[in-house]
C-alpha positions in Angstrom: 4.6 42.8 8.4 1.3 41.1 7.8 0.3 37.5 8.2 -2.7 35.7 6.7 -3.8 32.7 8.8 -6.7 30.4 7.9 -6.5 26.8 9.0 -8.7 23.8 9.4 -6.1 22.1 11.6 -5.9 24.5 14.4 -3.0 22.8 16.2 -0.7 25.4 17.6 -2.3 28.2 15.7 -3.1 30.4 18.8 0.5 30.3 20.0 1.8 31.0 16.5 -0.5 34.0 16.1 0.4 35.3 19.6 4.1 35.1 18.8 3.6 36.9 15.5 1.6 39.6 17.1 4.3 40.1 19.8 6.8 40.6 17.0 4.7 43.4 15.6 2.9 41.5 12.9 -0.7 42.3 11.9 -2.8 39.1 11.8 -5.4 38.7 9.1 -7.8 35.8 9.3 -11.1 34.2 8.1 -14.1 32.4 9.5 -13.6 29.9 12.3 -9.9 30.7 12.6 -10.6 34.4 13.1 -13.2 33.6 15.8 -10.8 31.2 17.6 -7.9 33.7 17.5 -10.2 36.6 18.6 -11.6 34.5 21.5 -7.9 33.9 22.6 -7.2 37.5 22.7 -5.4 38.0 19.4 -6.2 41.2 17.5 -7.4 40.0 14.2 -8.2 41.9 11.0 -11.1 40.2 9.2 -10.6 39.2 5.6 -13.6 41.3 4.5 -11.8 44.3 6.0 -8.9 43.6 3.6 -11.0 42.8 0.5 -13.8 45.3 1.1 -16.1 42.5 0.1 -18.2 40.2 2.3 -17.6 36.4 2.6 -20.3 34.8 0.5 -21.8 31.5 -0.7 -21.5 29.8 2.7 -17.9 30.8 2.9 -17.0 29.4 -0.5 -15.7 32.8 -1.6 -13.7 34.9 0.8 -10.0 35.1 -0.2 -10.3 34.9 -4.0 -9.6 38.6 -4.4 -6.8 40.9 -5.8 -6.4 42.5 -2.4 -5.3 39.1 -1.1 -3.4 37.7 -4.1 -1.9 41.0 -5.1 -0.5 41.3 -1.6 1.0 37.8 -1.8 2.3 37.8 -5.4 3.8 41.2 -5.6 7.6 40.9 -6.1 9.2 43.2 -3.6 12.4 43.7 -5.8 10.3 45.1 -8.7 9.5 48.8 -8.2 6.7 48.6 -10.8 5.0 45.8 -8.8 5.2 47.7 -5.5 4.0 51.0 -7.2 1.1 49.2 -8.8 -0.2 47.6 -5.6 0.2 50.9 -3.8 -1.9 52.7 -6.5 -4.5 49.9 -6.0 -4.5 50.3 -2.3 -3.1 46.8 -1.7 -0.8 46.1 1.2 1.8 43.3 1.0 1.2 40.0 2.8 4.4 38.6 4.2 3.4 35.3 5.8 0.7 32.9 4.7 -0.3 30.1 7.1 -2.9 27.9 5.5 -3.9 24.3 5.8 -6.6 22.8 3.7 -10.2 21.6 4.2 -10.0 18.0 5.6 -10.8 16.2 2.4 -8.8 13.0 3.5 -10.4 12.9 6.9 -13.8 13.3 5.3 -13.5 10.5 2.7 -12.2 8.1 5.4 -15.3 8.5 7.5 -17.7 5.5 7.2 -20.8 6.3 5.1 -19.5 9.6 3.7 -21.5 10.9 0.8 -20.3 12.4 -2.4 -21.8 15.7 -1.5 -19.9 15.8 1.8 -16.6 14.9 0.0 -17.1 17.6 -2.6 -17.9 20.3 0.0 -14.6 19.5 1.6 -12.6 20.3 -1.6 -10.7 23.4 -0.8 -10.4 26.1 -3.5 -9.1 29.3 -1.9 -6.6 27.5 0.4 -4.6 25.8 -2.4 -4.7 29.1 -4.4 -3.2 31.1 -1.6 -0.7 28.4 -0.8 0.4 28.2 -4.4 0.6 32.0 -4.8 2.8 32.3 -1.7 4.9 29.3 -2.6 5.5 30.8 -6.1 6.6 34.1 -4.5 8.6 32.3 -1.7 11.5 34.7 -2.2 9.4 37.3 -0.5 6.7 35.4 1.3 6.9 32.8 4.1 4.4 30.1 3.4 3.4 27.4 6.0 1.0 24.5 5.4 2.1 22.3 8.3 1.7 23.3 12.0 5.0 21.5 12.7 6.8 24.3 10.9 5.4 27.2 13.1 8.4 27.0 15.5 11.0 27.3 12.8 9.3 30.4 11.4 9.1 32.1 14.8 12.7 31.2 15.6 13.9 32.8 12.4 12.0 36.0 13.0 13.1 36.2 16.6 16.8 35.5 16.0 17.4 37.3 12.7 14.3 39.4 12.1 13.5 37.3 9.0 13.2 33.8 7.8 16.1 32.5 5.8 15.7 31.9 2.0 16.7 28.2 2.6 13.8 27.8 5.0 11.4 29.6 2.7 12.4 27.4 -0.2 11.9 24.2 1.8 8.5 25.5 3.0 7.5 26.3 -0.6 8.5 22.9 -1.8 6.5 21.4 1.0 3.5 23.3 -0.2 3.7 22.1 -3.8 4.1 18.5 -2.6 1.1 19.0 -0.3 -1.2 20.6 -3.0 -0.1 18.0 -5.6 -1.0 15.2 -3.2 -4.3 16.9 -2.3 -5.4 17.2 -5.9 -4.3 13.7 -6.7 -6.4 12.4 -3.7 -9.5 14.3 -5.0 -9.0 13.0 -8.5 -8.5 9.4 -7.3 -11.6 9.6 -5.1 -13.9 11.0 -7.8 -12.5 8.5 -10.4 -12.9 5.4 -8.2 -16.3 6.4 -6.8 -17.6 6.8 -10.4 -16.0 3.4 -11.4 -13.9 5.0 -14.1 -10.8 3.3 -15.4 -7.3 4.7 -15.2 -6.8 8.1 -16.7 -4.4 9.1 -19.5 -2.4 11.1 -17.0 -1.9 9.0 -13.8 -0.9 10.8 -10.6 -0.5 8.7 -7.5 -0.2 9.9 -3.9 1.1 8.0 -0.9 1.9 9.0 2.7 5.1 8.0 4.3 4.5 5.3 6.9 8.1 5.1 8.1 11.7 5.5 7.2 13.4 2.1 6.9 16.9 1.3 8.1 17.8 0.3 4.5 16.4 -1.3 1.4 17.0 -4.8 0.0 20.7 -4.3 0.8 22.4 -2.1 3.4 23.8 0.4 0.9 20.3 1.3 -0.4 18.1 3.9 1.3 14.5 3.0 1.7 11.1 4.3 2.8 7.7 2.8 3.4 4.7 4.6 2.0 1.0 3.9 2.4 -2.1 4.5 0.3 -4.5 7.2 1.4 -7.3 4.7 1.6 -5.8 1.3 2.2 -8.0 -1.8 2.5 -8.6 -3.1 6.0 -6.7 -6.2 5.3 -3.7 -4.5 3.8 -0.3 -5.1 5.5 0.1 -1.4 6.3 -2.8 -1.7 8.8 -1.1 -4.5 10.8 -0.3 -3.8 14.4 3.1 -4.9 15.6 2.8 -6.6 19.0 6.5 -7.7 19.5 9.9 -7.5 18.0 12.2 -5.0 16.4 11.3 -2.7 13.5 10.4 -4.3 10.2 12.9 -4.1 7.4 12.3 -3.5 3.7 12.6 -7.3 3.0 10.4 -8.1 6.0 7.6 -6.0 4.6 8.0 -7.3 1.1 8.1 -10.9 2.1 5.2 -10.5 4.6 3.1 -8.9 1.9 3.7 -11.9 -0.3 2.6 -14.2 2.5 -0.6 -12.2 3.1 -1.5 -12.1 -0.6 -1.1 -15.9 -0.9 -3.1 -16.5 2.3 -6.1 -14.7 0.9 -6.7 -17.5 -1.6 -7.9 -19.7 1.2 -11.1 -19.7 3.3 -10.4 -22.8 5.3 -7.7 -22.7 8.1 -4.4 -22.1 6.2 -0.8 -21.4 6.9 1.5 -19.8 4.3 5.3 -19.9 4.9 7.3 -17.5 2.7 11.1 -17.1 2.1 12.4 -14.4 -0.2 8.9 -13.5 -1.4 8.2 -17.1 -2.6 6.0 -19.5 -0.7 8.1 -22.4 0.6 5.3 -24.3 2.4 1.5 -24.0 2.4 -0.9 -26.2 4.3 -4.7 -26.2 4.7 -6.6 -28.3 7.2 -9.7 -28.4 9.4 -7.8 -26.6 12.2 -4.8 -24.2 12.2 -2.5 -26.5 14.1 -2.7 -29.2 11.5 -2.3 -26.5 8.8 0.9 -25.3 10.4 2.3 -28.8 10.7 1.7 -29.4 7.0 3.3 -26.1 6.0 6.3 -26.8 8.2 6.7 -30.3 6.9 6.5 -29.1 3.3 9.9 -27.5 3.6 11.4 -27.6 7.1 14.7 -26.2 5.8 13.4 -23.1 4.0 10.9 -22.1 6.6 13.8 -21.5 9.0 14.2 -17.7 9.2 11.0 -17.2 7.1 7.7 -15.5 7.4 4.5 -17.4 8.5 1.0 -16.1 7.8 -2.1 -17.6 9.4 -5.8 -16.8 8.7 -6.8 -18.1 12.1 -5.9 -17.1 15.7 -2.5 -18.4 16.8 -3.2 -20.6 19.8 -0.9 -21.8 22.5 -0.7 -25.2 20.8 0.4 -23.7 17.5 2.8 -21.3 19.3 4.5 -24.2 21.1 5.3 -25.7 17.6 6.4 -22.3 16.2 8.8 -21.6 19.0 10.9 -24.6 18.1 12.4 -22.9 15.1 13.6 -19.4 14.3 10.9 -17.4 12.4 11.4 -13.8 11.4 7.7 -12.9 11.5 4.3 -14.4 12.4 1.3 -12.5 11.1 -2.2 -13.5 12.1 -5.7 -12.0 12.7 -5.0 -12.5 16.5 -2.9 -14.3 19.1 -4.3 -15.9 22.2 -2.9 -14.5 25.5 -1.1 -17.8 26.1 0.4 -17.8 22.6 1.8 -14.3 23.1 3.3 -15.4 26.4 5.0 -18.3 24.6 6.2 -16.4 21.5 7.3 -13.1 23.2 10.0 -15.1 25.0 11.8 -15.2 21.7 13.5 -11.8 21.5 14.0 -11.6 17.7 10.6 -12.7 16.5 8.2 -10.1 15.1 4.5 -10.6 15.8 2.0 -8.8 13.7 -1.8 -8.6 14.2 -4.0 -8.0 11.2 -7.7 -8.7 12.1 -8.9 -8.4 8.5 -6.0 -10.5 7.1 -8.4 -12.6 5.0 -10.3 -9.7 3.4 -10.1 -9.9 -0.4 -8.6 -6.9 -2.1 -10.6 -6.8 -5.4 -9.9 -3.2 -6.3 -6.2 -2.7 -5.9 -3.7 -2.1 -8.6 -0.4 -4.0 -9.1 2.4 -1.5 -10.0 5.9 -2.3 -11.2 8.6 0.3 -11.7 10.5 0.2 -14.9 13.2 2.5 -16.2 11.5 5.7 -17.2 7.9 4.7 -16.3 5.7 2.3 -14.5 3.5 -0.7 -15.5 0.0 -0.8 -13.9 -2.4 -3.7 -14.0 -5.3 -5.0 -12.0 -4.4 -7.5 -9.3 -4.6 -11.2 -10.3 -7.7 -11.9 -8.2 -9.2 -14.7 -10.3 -8.3 -18.4 -10.3 -10.3 -19.6 -13.3 -13.8 -19.4 -14.8 -15.9 -22.5 -14.1 -17.2 -22.6 -17.6 -13.6 -22.8 -19.0 -12.4 -25.7 -16.9 -12.3 -28.9 -18.8 -10.9 -32.4 -18.6 -8.9 -32.9 -21.8 -7.7 -36.5 -21.2 -9.4 -39.9 -21.4 -8.9 -40.3 -17.7 -10.8 -37.9 -15.4 -9.4 -36.8 -12.1 -10.9 -38.2 -8.9 -12.8 -35.9 -6.5 -9.8 -35.9 -4.2 -7.4 -35.1 -7.1 -9.6 -32.2 -8.2 -9.6 -30.7 -4.7 -5.8 -30.9 -4.7 -5.7 -29.4 -8.2 -7.6 -26.4 -7.1 -5.4 -26.1 -4.0 -2.3 -26.4 -6.2 -3.5 -23.7 -8.6 -4.1 -21.3 -5.7 -0.5 -21.9 -4.7 1.3 -21.8 -8.0 -0.2 -18.4 -8.9 1.8 -16.9 -6.0 5.2 -18.3 -6.9 7.5 -16.8 -9.6 7.2 -18.0 -13.2 8.0 -20.4 -14.5 6.4 -22.2 -11.6 5.5 -25.8 -10.8 3.9 -27.1 -7.6 3.4 -30.6 -6.4 0.6 -31.1 -3.8 -1.1 -33.8 -1.9 -3.8 -33.7 0.8 -3.9 -30.0 1.1 -0.1 -29.7 1.5 2.7 -28.5 -0.8 5.1 -31.4 -1.4 7.5 -29.7 -3.8 7.9 -26.3 -5.4 9.9 -25.1 -8.4 9.7 -21.3 -8.6 11.2 -18.7 -10.9 13.0 -20.8 -13.5 13.8 -19.9 -17.1 12.1 -23.0 -18.4 9.3 -25.2 -17.1 11.4 -28.4 -17.1 13.8 -26.8 -14.7 11.0 -25.8 -12.4 9.6 -29.3 -12.4 13.1 -30.8 -11.7 13.5 -28.6 -8.7 10.0 -29.4 -7.4 10.8 -33.1 -7.6 14.3 -32.9 -6.3 13.3 -30.7 -3.3 10.1 -32.6 -2.5 9.6 -33.1 1.3 8.3 -36.7 0.7 7.6 -39.3 -1.9 6.1 -37.6 -4.9 4.0 -40.7 -6.0 0.3 -39.8 -5.9 0.8 -36.1 -6.1 -1.0 -33.6 -8.3 0.9 -31.1 -10.4 -0.1 -27.5 -10.9 1.5 -25.2 -13.5 1.1 -21.4 -13.8 1.2 -21.6 -17.6 0.8 -24.1 -20.5 3.3 -26.8 -21.4 5.0 -26.0 -24.7 6.2 -29.6 -25.0 5.3 -33.0 -23.5 8.6 -33.4 -21.6 7.1 -32.2 -18.4 4.3 -34.8 -18.7 6.9 -37.6 -19.1 9.0 -36.3 -16.1 5.8 -36.0 -14.0 4.8 -39.5 -14.7 8.3 -40.8 -13.7 7.8 -38.9 -10.4 4.5 -40.6 -9.8 2.2 -37.6 -10.5 -1.3 -38.8 -11.2 -3.0 -35.6 -12.3 -2.0 -32.3 -13.9 -3.8 -28.9 -13.9 -2.6 -26.2 -16.2 -4.1 -23.3 -18.3 -3.7 -24.9 -21.7 -3.4 -22.8 -24.8 -0.2 -24.0 -26.4 -0.2 -24.8 -30.1 1.2 -28.1 -29.0 -1.4 -28.9 -26.4 -2.3 -32.1 -28.2 1.2 -33.5 -27.6 0.8 -33.2 -23.9 -2.7 -34.6 -23.9 -1.6 -37.6 -26.0 1.3 -38.2 -23.6 -1.0 -38.1 -20.6 -3.3 -40.6 -22.2 -0.3 -42.9 -22.9 0.9 -42.7 -19.3 -2.5 -42.8 -17.6 -2.5 -39.3 -16.2 -5.5 -37.0 -15.9 -5.1 -33.5 -17.2 -7.4 -30.4 -16.7 -7.2 -27.1 -18.5 -8.4 -24.0 -16.7 -8.1 -21.5 -19.6 -6.5 -18.9 -17.3 -2.7 -18.2 -17.1 -1.0 -17.0 -13.9 2.4 -15.6 -14.8 4.1 -13.8 -12.0 7.3 -12.0 -13.0 
């Protein structure tokens, strides 16, 4: 029995090689792995002794040789294969233990150059792994040090590794090499600024198994990108509370995405992935009070995201109700002492919570495929914003219009938001028509709607929303415009004394 071992991650490799040697296995190795094993007292056959050819080109070429791949790929049950390798002086290789150059670790290093990244693209490693995985019926292939014990156990107990184990190890190899190649492709593409390719391959790493999905009968898992942004939810540190659920993660992500719209102190409260209350102010305490008062019913059992440290003063208010999750860049020592008294609350710390994610993709699964788009990172283009009515909005109304548009782009379409003084007054998310959305926003408003500003995620196809808004006391409306019947809404605003602004940018969210 012969084993070829060549690893960049040397975790457990000495013990693995010693166990193989004790079982009568000849150990073949290369470069740094060979040196480490030899220094540890393992008898190693150098790869050049197998190939009859020296390692060259700074080690770029050492295992790409028929003496290696013939020994791996020969099918033992085929007499002609075995006769041929014997005639060629090639001996079978029965175990291949390889892990690849650390490409991921390299590209995650600050300031890494393209040259460094390219030098850490493994060639021989994936080739040997794939060869062994293809011939897994005859060859044991290991790409993960965590699998060394299972291989040794099989050899000790039965003198061989079971086919079931060999199959699982081969599958793991193909998953590993596919992820490795996808990572390289993605890195080269993004570094060059190229768009999406015709054949899109995505790779993610499992962050955790989840208890269940949206409902208890659904299995679920949490995967993370290879290079997530610093402010992405996957980088949050949980300070308190039980494990996050599928819905917790989804809802918290919605809160973080909405929070990134604001530079001033802001609080976003979310329930079932829709904002239910958003407040901005000069300090985070006042912002929280606004967000709470916006909808004190829906915030109960919801998610709260803050873009400033949670202080003891804010924590004292938060502890008065049941909140599932609070996520913030930091918590003061006193705030943690207050909030951790509540057993069921989850506290997440994400220092870069306000970092804008300008490069990410929005991906939606559909039957038989996926939809991929850029994230909706814009609000409007200044040159496209225009007052279309006889009455212009006041400076205060314009400030609230901008605030309202930042909010409405994060609620489900059709969406309407009523705002005043940096606070959401009423929200109408996810309706099949805009009138219904406005009706809900008015009906569920936390206070008198007179003097509010209305923001809509898309244009008004009719003037009915203008009429209803006027009856509710709305004084100004901001919307994308672009309907063939825009003039009807503009005319109605002029009749009713309402200012209207078009942004020229729609914000559907389905």
